[in-house]
C-alpha positions as CSV (number, residue, x, y, z in Angstrom):
1,M,0.0,0.0,0.0
2,I,1.3,3.5,-0.9
3,K,2.1,5.7,2.0
4,D,1.2,9.4,2.3
5,L,-1.9,9.0,0.0
6,E,-3.0,12.6,0.8
7,K,0.1,13.9,-1.1
8,I,-0.9,12.2,-4.3
9,K,-3.4,14.5,-5.9
10,T,-2.8,14.2,-9.7
11,F,-2.4,11.5,-12.2
12,G,1.2,12.4,-12.8
13,Q,2.0,12.0,-9.1
14,L,0.2,8.7,-9.1
15,K,2.3,7.4,-11.9
16,S,5.5,8.5,-10.2
17,S,4.5,6.6,-7.0
18,G,4.7,3.3,-8.9
19,Y,1.0,2.5,-8.2
20,K,-0.3,-0.5,-10.2
21,S,-4.1,-0.8,-10.7
22,L,-5.8,-4.2,-10.5
23,S,-9.2,-5.3,-11.4
24,I,-11.6,-5.8,-8.5
25,K,-11.3,-9.6,-8.8
26,E,-7.5,-9.6,-9.0
27,E,-7.4,-7.2,-6.0
28,M,-9.6,-9.5,-3.9
29,R,-7.6,-12.5,-5.0
30,K,-4.3,-10.9,-4.1
31,N,-5.6,-9.8,-0.6
32,L,-7.1,-13.2,0.1
33,I,-3.8,-14.9,-0.7
34,D,-2.0,-12.6,1.8
35,I,-4.7,-13.3,4.4
36,L,-4.5,-17.1,4.0
37,K,-0.7,-17.0,4.1
38,N,-0.9,-15.1,7.4
39,K,-3.4,-17.7,8.8
40,K,-6.1,-15.0,9.2
41,N,-9.9,-15.3,8.5
42,P,-11.7,-12.3,6.8
43,F,-15.0,-13.9,7.8
44,D,-14.1,-14.3,11.5
45,N,-17.6,-13.2,12.7
46,I,-19.3,-16.0,10.6
47,I,-19.8,-18.9,12.9
48,G,-20.5,-22.5,11.8
49,Y,-19.3,-22.2,8.2
50,E,-15.6,-22.8,8.9
51,E,-15.5,-26.2,7.1
52,T,-18.3,-25.7,4.6
53,V,-19.3,-22.3,3.2
54,I,-16.2,-20.2,3.9
55,P,-13.8,-22.6,2.0
56,D,-16.2,-22.5,-1.0
57,I,-16.2,-18.7,-0.9
58,Q,-12.5,-18.5,-0.7
59,T,-12.2,-20.9,-3.6
60,A,-14.6,-18.8,-5.7
61,I,-12.6,-15.6,-5.0
62,L,-9.3,-17.2,-5.9
63,S,-11.0,-18.3,-9.1
64,K,-12.2,-14.7,-9.7
65,H,-15.8,-15.8,-9.9
66,N,-19.1,-14.0,-9.5
67,I,-20.9,-15.7,-6.7
68,I,-24.4,-16.6,-5.7
69,L,-25.2,-17.6,-2.1
70,L,-28.2,-20.0,-2.0
71,G,-29.9,-20.6,1.3
72,L,-33.0,-20.1,3.4
73,R,-33.6,-16.9,5.4
74,G,-31.4,-16.1,8.3
75,Q,-28.3,-18.0,7.1
76,A,-26.0,-15.0,7.1
77,K,-25.9,-14.6,3.3
78,T,-26.0,-10.8,3.3
79,K,-23.6,-10.7,6.3
80,I,-21.1,-12.7,4.3
81,A,-21.4,-10.4,1.3
82,R,-20.9,-7.3,3.5
83,M,-17.7,-8.8,5.0
84,M,-16.2,-9.2,1.5
85,I,-15.1,-5.5,1.7
86,H,-12.3,-6.8,4.0
87,L,-10.7,-8.3,0.9
88,L,-10.4,-4.9,-0.8
89,D,-7.5,-2.5,-0.6
90,E,-8.0,0.2,2.0
91,Y,-8.0,3.0,-0.6
92,I,-7.9,3.1,-4.4
93,P,-7.4,6.2,-6.7
94,V,-10.2,7.5,-9.0
95,I,-10.5,10.4,-11.2
96,E,-12.0,13.2,-9.2
97,D,-15.7,13.9,-9.8
98,S,-16.1,10.9,-12.1
99,E,-19.5,9.1,-11.8
100,L,-18.1,5.6,-12.3
101,N,-15.0,5.6,-10.0
102,D,-12.9,5.7,-13.1
103,D,-9.4,4.2,-12.9
104,P,-6.9,6.9,-14.1
105,F,-5.0,4.2,-15.9
106,N,-8.0,2.8,-17.6
107,P,-10.9,5.4,-17.8
108,L,-14.3,4.2,-18.6
109,S,-16.7,7.1,-18.7
110,R,-16.9,9.9,-21.3
111,Y,-16.2,12.4,-18.5
112,A,-13.0,10.7,-17.4
113,K,-11.7,10.3,-20.9
114,D,-12.3,13.9,-21.8
115,K,-10.6,15.0,-18.5
116,L,-7.5,13.0,-19.2
117,N,-7.3,14.3,-22.8
118,E,-7.6,17.8,-21.5
119,L,-5.4,17.8,-18.4
120,G,-3.1,14.8,-18.9
121,D,-0.8,14.3,-15.9
122,D,-2.5,17.2,-14.1
123,T,-5.9,15.3,-14.0
124,P,-7.1,15.5,-10.3
125,V,-7.1,12.2,-8.5
126,K,-8.9,11.4,-5.2
127,W,-8.7,8.3,-3.0
128,I,-11.9,6.4,-2.0
129,H,-12.2,4.1,1.0
130,K,-13.2,0.4,0.6
131,N,-16.5,1.1,2.4
132,E,-17.5,3.3,-0.5
133,R,-17.0,0.5,-2.9
134,Y,-19.8,-1.7,-1.6
135,T,-23.4,-1.4,-3.0
136,E,-26.4,-3.5,-2.1
137,K,-29.8,-3.7,-3.6
138,L,-32.8,-5.8,-2.5
139,A,-34.6,-7.2,-5.6
140,T,-38.2,-6.3,-5.6
141,P,-40.8,-6.3,-8.4
142,D,-40.7,-2.5,-8.7
143,V,-36.9,-2.4,-9.4
144,T,-36.4,-0.9,-12.9
145,I,-33.7,-0.9,-15.6
146,A,-33.2,2.8,-14.7
147,D,-32.4,1.9,-11.1
148,L,-29.8,-0.8,-11.9
149,I,-28.4,0.3,-15.2
150,G,-29.5,3.8,-16.0
151,D,-31.7,6.1,-18.2
152,V,-31.6,9.3,-20.2
153,D,-31.8,12.3,-17.9
154,P,-33.7,15.2,-19.6
155,I,-32.7,17.6,-16.9
156,K,-29.1,16.9,-17.5
157,A,-29.6,17.3,-21.2
158,A,-31.3,20.7,-20.7
159,S,-28.8,22.1,-18.2
160,L,-25.8,21.1,-20.3
161,K,-27.5,21.9,-23.6
162,L,-26.8,18.5,-25.0
163,H,-28.7,16.6,-27.7
164,Y,-30.3,13.4,-26.7
165,S,-27.9,11.6,-29.1
166,D,-25.0,12.6,-26.8
167,E,-24.1,9.8,-24.3
168,R,-23.4,12.4,-21.6
169,V,-27.2,12.8,-21.1
170,I,-27.2,9.3,-19.5
171,H,-27.7,9.0,-15.8
172,F,-26.1,5.8,-14.8
173,G,-27.7,3.4,-12.4
174,L,-26.3,1.4,-9.4
175,I,-24.4,-1.2,-11.3
176,P,-22.2,1.2,-13.5
177,R,-21.7,3.3,-10.3
178,S,-20.4,0.2,-8.6
179,H,-17.5,0.0,-11.1
180,R,-14.4,-1.2,-9.3
181,G,-16.5,-2.4,-6.4
182,I,-18.7,-5.1,-5.0
183,F,-22.4,-5.1,-6.1
184,V,-24.8,-7.3,-4.2
185,I,-28.4,-8.2,-5.3
186,N,-30.4,-9.9,-2.6
187,E,-33.2,-12.3,-3.6
188,L,-32.2,-12.3,-7.2
189,P,-35.2,-14.3,-8.5
190,D,-37.5,-11.5,-7.5
191,L,-36.2,-9.3,-10.3
192,Q,-38.3,-9.1,-13.4
193,A,-37.2,-11.3,-16.3
194,R,-36.2,-8.4,-18.5
195,I,-33.9,-7.0,-15.8
196,Q,-32.4,-10.4,-15.4
197,V,-31.7,-10.4,-19.1
198,A,-30.0,-7.0,-18.8
199,L,-27.8,-8.4,-16.0
200,F,-27.0,-11.4,-18.3
201,N,-26.0,-8.9,-21.0
202,I,-23.6,-7.1,-18.6
203,L,-22.0,-10.3,-17.4
204,Q,-21.7,-11.8,-20.8
205,E,-21.2,-9.0,-23.3
206,K,-19.9,-6.2,-21.0
207,D,-22.1,-3.7,-22.7
208,V,-24.9,-1.5,-21.4
209,Q,-28.0,-0.7,-23.5
210,I,-30.0,2.4,-22.5
211,R,-32.7,4.0,-24.5
212,G,-31.1,3.2,-27.9
213,F,-27.6,3.8,-26.7
214,K,-25.3,0.8,-27.0
215,I,-22.3,1.8,-24.9
216,R,-19.4,-0.6,-24.5
217,L,-18.7,-0.4,-20.8
218,P,-16.4,-3.2,-19.6
219,L,-17.5,-2.8,-16.1
220,D,-15.2,-4.1,-13.4
221,V,-17.6,-5.4,-10.8
222,Q,-17.6,-8.3,-8.3
223,F,-21.2,-9.5,-8.4
224,V,-22.6,-11.3,-5.3
225,F,-26.2,-12.6,-5.5
226,T,-28.4,-14.2,-2.9
227,A,-31.4,-16.3,-3.4
228,N,-33.7,-19.0,-1.8
229,P,-33.1,-22.4,-3.3
230,E,-36.8,-22.9,-3.8
231,D,-37.0,-19.9,-6.2
232,Y,-33.6,-20.5,-7.9
233,T,-34.7,-23.3,-10.2
234,N,-35.7,-23.7,-13.9
235,R,-39.3,-23.9,-12.7
236,G,-38.9,-20.8,-10.6
237,S,-38.3,-17.2,-11.4
238,I,-34.8,-17.3,-12.7
239,V,-33.7,-16.8,-16.3
240,T,-31.6,-19.8,-17.2
241,P,-28.9,-18.0,-19.2
242,L,-28.3,-15.7,-16.2
243,K,-28.0,-18.7,-13.9
244,D,-25.5,-20.2,-16.3
245,R,-23.3,-17.1,-16.2
246,I,-22.9,-17.0,-12.4
247,D,-19.7,-18.9,-11.9
248,S,-19.9,-20.3,-8.3
249,Q,-23.0,-21.4,-6.6
250,I,-22.5,-21.8,-2.8
251,L,-25.1,-23.4,-0.5
252,T,-25.5,-22.0,3.0
253,H,-27.1,-23.8,5.9
254,Y,-28.4,-23.4,9.5
255,P,-26.2,-24.2,12.5
256,K,-25.8,-27.9,12.8
257,T,-25.3,-28.1,16.6
258,I,-26.7,-26.4,19.7
259,P,-23.2,-25.0,20.8
260,I,-22.7,-23.4,17.4
261,S,-26.2,-21.9,17.4
262,K,-25.5,-20.5,21.0
263,K,-22.3,-18.8,19.8
264,I,-24.2,-17.1,17.0
265,T,-27.0,-15.9,19.3
266,E,-24.6,-14.6,22.0
267,Q,-22.6,-12.8,19.3
268,E,-25.6,-11.2,17.6
269,A,-27.9,-10.4,20.6
270,R,-28.1,-6.8,21.6
271,L,-28.5,-6.5,25.4
272,A,-28.3,-3.4,27.5
273,A,-25.5,-3.2,30.0
274,E,-28.0,-3.1,33.0
275,Q,-29.7,-6.3,31.6
276,T,-26.5,-8.3,31.8
277,Q,-25.9,-7.1,35.3
278,K,-29.5,-7.7,36.6
279,V,-30.4,-10.9,34.8
280,K,-28.3,-14.1,35.0
281,T,-28.8,-16.7,32.2
282,S,-27.8,-20.3,32.7
283,E,-26.6,-22.6,30.0
284,L,-29.8,-24.6,30.3
285,I,-31.9,-21.6,29.3
286,K,-29.6,-20.9,26.4
287,N,-29.8,-24.5,25.2
288,L,-33.6,-24.4,25.4
289,I,-33.7,-21.2,23.3
290,E,-31.7,-22.9,20.6
291,Q,-33.6,-26.1,20.8
292,I,-36.8,-24.2,20.0
293,A,-35.4,-23.3,16.6
294,F,-34.2,-26.8,16.0
295,E,-37.7,-28.1,16.8
296,A,-39.3,-25.5,14.5
297,R,-37.1,-26.6,11.6
298,D,-38.4,-30.1,12.0
299,S,-42.0,-29.2,12.9
300,E,-44.9,-30.5,10.8
301,F,-46.6,-27.1,11.5
302,V,-43.8,-25.0,10.0
303,D,-43.0,-24.5,6.3
304,S,-39.6,-26.0,5.9
305,K,-39.2,-24.4,2.4
306,S,-39.4,-21.0,4.1
307,G,-37.0,-21.9,6.8
308,V,-36.6,-20.7,10.4
309,S,-34.2,-17.8,10.6
310,A,-31.3,-17.6,13.1
311,R,-33.0,-14.3,14.1
312,L,-35.6,-16.3,15.9
313,T,-33.2,-17.4,18.6
314,I,-31.6,-13.9,18.7
315,S,-34.9,-12.2,19.3
316,A,-36.0,-15.0,21.7
317,Y,-32.9,-14.6,23.8
318,E,-33.3,-10.8,23.9
319,N,-37.0,-11.2,24.9
320,I,-36.5,-13.7,27.7
321,V,-33.8,-11.5,29.2
322,S,-36.1,-8.5,29.0
323,Y,-39.0,-10.6,30.5
324,A,-36.9,-11.5,33.5
325,E,-35.7,-7.9,33.8
326,R,-39.3,-6.7,33.9
327,R,-39.9,-9.0,36.9
328,T,-37.0,-7.5,38.8
329,L,-38.4,-4.0,38.1
330,I,-41.9,-5.0,39.3
331,N,-40.6,-6.7,42.4
332,N,-37.9,-4.0,43.1
333,E,-35.2,-6.7,43.2
334,K,-31.5,-6.1,42.3
335,S,-31.1,-9.3,40.2
336,T,-32.8,-12.5,39.2
337,N,-32.2,-15.7,37.3
338,I,-34.1,-16.5,34.2
339,R,-36.7,-19.3,34.9
340,I,-38.2,-22.0,32.7
341,S,-41.6,-20.3,33.0
342,D,-40.1,-17.1,31.5
343,L,-40.1,-19.0,28.2
344,I,-43.7,-17.7,27.8
345,G,-42.0,-14.3,27.1
346,V,-40.4,-15.6,23.9
347,I,-43.7,-16.5,22.2
348,P,-43.9,-13.1,20.3
349,S,-40.4,-13.9,19.0
350,I,-41.5,-17.2,17.6
351,T,-44.9,-16.2,16.1
352,G,-43.2,-13.5,14.0
353,K,-40.4,-15.7,12.7
354,V,-42.1,-18.9,11.4
355,E,-44.2,-19.4,8.3
356,L,-46.9,-22.0,9.1
357,V,-48.3,-24.6,6.8
358,Y,-52.1,-25.3,6.6
359,E,-52.0,-27.5,9.7
360,G,-50.1,-24.8,11.6
361,E,-52.6,-22.2,10.6
362,Q,-55.4,-24.4,11.9
363,E,-53.6,-24.6,15.3
364,G,-52.8,-20.9,15.4
365,P,-49.4,-19.3,15.8
366,V,-49.5,-18.9,19.6
367,K,-50.5,-22.6,20.0
368,V,-47.7,-23.7,17.6
369,A,-45.2,-21.6,19.5
370,S,-46.3,-23.2,22.8
371,I,-45.9,-26.7,21.2
372,L,-42.4,-25.8,20.0
373,I,-41.4,-24.7,23.5
374,G,-42.8,-27.9,25.0
375,K,-40.9,-30.1,22.5
376,A,-37.7,-28.2,23.3
377,I,-38.2,-28.8,27.0
378,K,-38.8,-32.5,26.4
379,T,-35.7,-32.9,24.2
380,Q,-33.4,-31.1,26.6
381,F,-34.9,-32.8,29.7
382,A,-33.5,-36.1,28.6
383,H,-30.0,-34.5,28.7
384,S,-30.4,-33.5,32.3
385,F,-32.4,-36.2,33.9
386,P,-33.3,-39.9,33.1
387,S,-36.0,-40.1,30.5
388,P,-39.3,-40.9,32.1
389,D,-40.1,-43.2,29.2
390,K,-37.2,-45.5,30.3
391,V,-38.2,-45.8,33.9
392,K,-41.1,-47.9,35.2
393,K,-43.6,-45.7,37.0
394,K,-44.1,-48.2,39.9
395,S,-40.5,-49.3,40.2
396,E,-38.6,-48.4,43.4
397,S,-35.8,-47.1,41.2
398,N,-38.1,-44.5,39.6
399,P,-36.5,-41.2,40.6
400,Y,-39.8,-39.3,40.0
401,Q,-42.0,-41.5,42.2
402,E,-42.1,-39.3,45.3
403,I,-42.8,-36.2,43.2
404,V,-45.6,-37.8,41.2
405,A,-47.1,-39.4,44.4
406,W,-47.3,-36.0,46.1
407,F,-49.2,-34.5,43.2
408,S,-51.5,-37.5,43.1
409,K,-52.8,-36.7,46.6
410,G,-54.5,-33.6,45.2
411,N,-51.6,-31.2,45.8
412,H,-50.6,-28.5,43.2
413,V,-48.0,-25.8,42.7
414,D,-48.7,-22.4,41.2
415,L,-45.7,-20.6,39.5
416,L,-46.9,-17.1,38.8
417,N,-45.1,-15.0,36.3
418,N,-44.0,-12.3,38.8
419,L,-43.1,-14.3,41.9
420,T,-40.2,-12.8,43.9
421,N,-37.1,-14.8,44.2
422,A,-38.1,-15.8,47.7
423,E,-41.6,-16.8,46.7
424,Y,-40.2,-18.8,43.7
425,K,-37.8,-20.7,46.0
426,K,-40.6,-21.4,48.5
427,A,-42.9,-22.8,45.9
428,L,-40.4,-25.2,44.5
429,L,-39.2,-26.4,47.9
430,S,-42.8,-27.2,48.8
431,V,-42.7,-30.2,46.5
432,P,-41.3,-33.3,48.3
433,G,-38.6,-35.1,46.4
434,L,-37.9,-32.3,44.0
435,K,-34.8,-31.0,45.8
436,E,-33.5,-34.6,46.3
437,L,-33.9,-35.3,42.6
438,V,-31.8,-32.4,41.6
439,N,-29.2,-33.1,44.3
440,K,-28.9,-36.7,43.0
441,F,-28.2,-35.8,39.4
442,H,-26.7,-32.3,39.7
443,S,-25.0,-32.2,43.1
444,D,-22.2,-29.9,41.9
445,E,-24.5,-27.0,40.7
446,I,-24.9,-23.7,42.6
447,E,-28.1,-23.1,44.5
448,E,-29.6,-20.8,41.8
449,N,-29.1,-23.4,39.1
450,K,-30.6,-26.1,41.4
451,L,-33.8,-24.1,41.7
452,L,-33.9,-23.7,38.0
453,L,-33.4,-27.5,37.6
454,M,-36.2,-28.1,40.1
455,E,-38.6,-26.1,38.0
456,F,-37.2,-27.7,34.8
457,A,-38.1,-31.1,36.4
458,L,-41.7,-30.1,36.8
459,H,-41.9,-28.8,33.2
460,G,-40.2,-32.0,31.9
461,L,-42.5,-34.3,33.8
462,S,-45.5,-32.5,32.3
463,E,-44.1,-32.9,28.8
464,Y,-43.8,-36.7,29.5
465,S,-47.4,-36.7,30.7
466,M,-46.5,-37.6,34.3
467,L,-47.9,-34.2,35.5
468,S,-50.3,-31.7,34.0
469,K,-49.4,-28.1,33.3
470,Y,-52.0,-25.4,32.6
471,H,-52.2,-21.7,32.3
472,I,-54.0,-19.9,35.2
473,D,-54.3,-16.2,35.6
474,F,-50.8,-14.7,35.5
475,G,-48.9,-18.0,35.6
476,L,-48.8,-21.8,35.4
477,Q,-50.2,-24.5,37.6
478,F,-48.8,-28.0,38.0
479,K,-51.2,-30.8,39.1
480,D,-51.6,-34.5,39.0
481,M,-52.3,-35.8,35.5
482,L,-55.2,-38.1,36.4
483,S,-57.0,-35.8,38.9
484,S,-56.8,-32.8,36.5
485,M,-58.6,-34.9,33.8
486,F,-61.6,-35.4,36.2
487,S,-61.7,-31.8,37.4
488,Q,-61.7,-30.0,34.1
489,S,-65.3,-28.8,34.7
490,E,-64.3,-27.0,37.9
491,P,-64.5,-23.2,37.2
492,G,-61.5,-21.0,37.4
493,D,-58.7,-23.6,37.4
494,Y,-57.6,-23.6,33.8
495,S,-58.8,-23.8,30.2
496,D,-58.1,-26.4,27.5
497,E,-57.6,-23.6,25.1
498,E,-54.8,-22.3,27.2
499,D,-53.0,-25.6,27.7
500,Y,-49.3,-24.6,27.6
501,R,-48.4,-27.9,26.1
């Protein structure tokens, strides 16, 4: 990189400095080679793609390819594209006031060519930062040729007193203005077919056709496209010749394990400083949040073709922390631990992030969200305690026998949403055998986590149909499964429509 860039202000000074211009693809290739040799990762904030997507991207850049990232929503496609600016030089020189970031050594626009012919080595040069060389456009049905490529500008023609046959009357669109930069089109199949053909023309023929002008513009652009695999097919909305001209097609995916998903959520969640001080989150809660997304991706109620974005877990994590924080404010307490019952606070994060199939619509989004939470609890329960399915209910070795027996005598436990820490502890300790269960399998846990595991045991047993769990006013109630079936007609206890499971 040339030092003292601010001292180079003319084309002559630029030539004297020994600067060599590269195409955008050669520039990215050169910088990637240096990064790989130094054992660095330009995509260090992208988690879970270390052995899959990132090697494919690096290979495509080394091959100087245009790229399309195919994947469902929430798979970091746009984030990857934005991080590609780390592969650009910090600054590059352009002819001052040129619309197309013209390279002084290889001018493209009429303005730049005229300026060089007029001033020669005295042509003014400015340096632009790599952040200015990134352009992104979301493809929507209302995007026009004028937006992307350009159109004749009658105001420019009038103000400069130019005839419409003069190419200087053209106002260039986003793609020509991205010359020597990265241009990203999100959701490529949503572009109209005629605009896709125009893109194909740019990729293949390197010319731009605007209102009768056929201008040879060998644009130097690194194209990055994103699309949903369902749309990016011959039967979908993509023009096949355009598909053929995109050199590398890279498939993205969702996190494959809970630990990877947790890292993404913790990295992306935006929590206020006072929230992290007041609210303590256990690994169990974090695992449950991630498990909800895994359950949703396999759910019969959720449209798998639409996908379940990683933003679901990020929003859910932020919501559950805020839900617990709200309780500390109401109870005027200094701090609290997130509880299993706080998962009710993540329902708004789920309902807005999943696309339901017909069966899911019949159930309703809130009901589906509750089902997903219940399945997540059931899955994670088997990682913390023996699976109730594998123990005999009347066996002496059944670790849940004392708990279930207590409830079978007509006892119940109410866990209200806004219980103070002391009330929460008292309610859980009132269940015989619950503390002993946790001590048996998690003797090394701190007291706060033991209380959470005690509550988790109640929720888990309800998911395995050993206890019943119903919504009551402002909270949940746990009762014996059999007795609750015979007492459903009793007023004020609970409602089938509000069954949390």
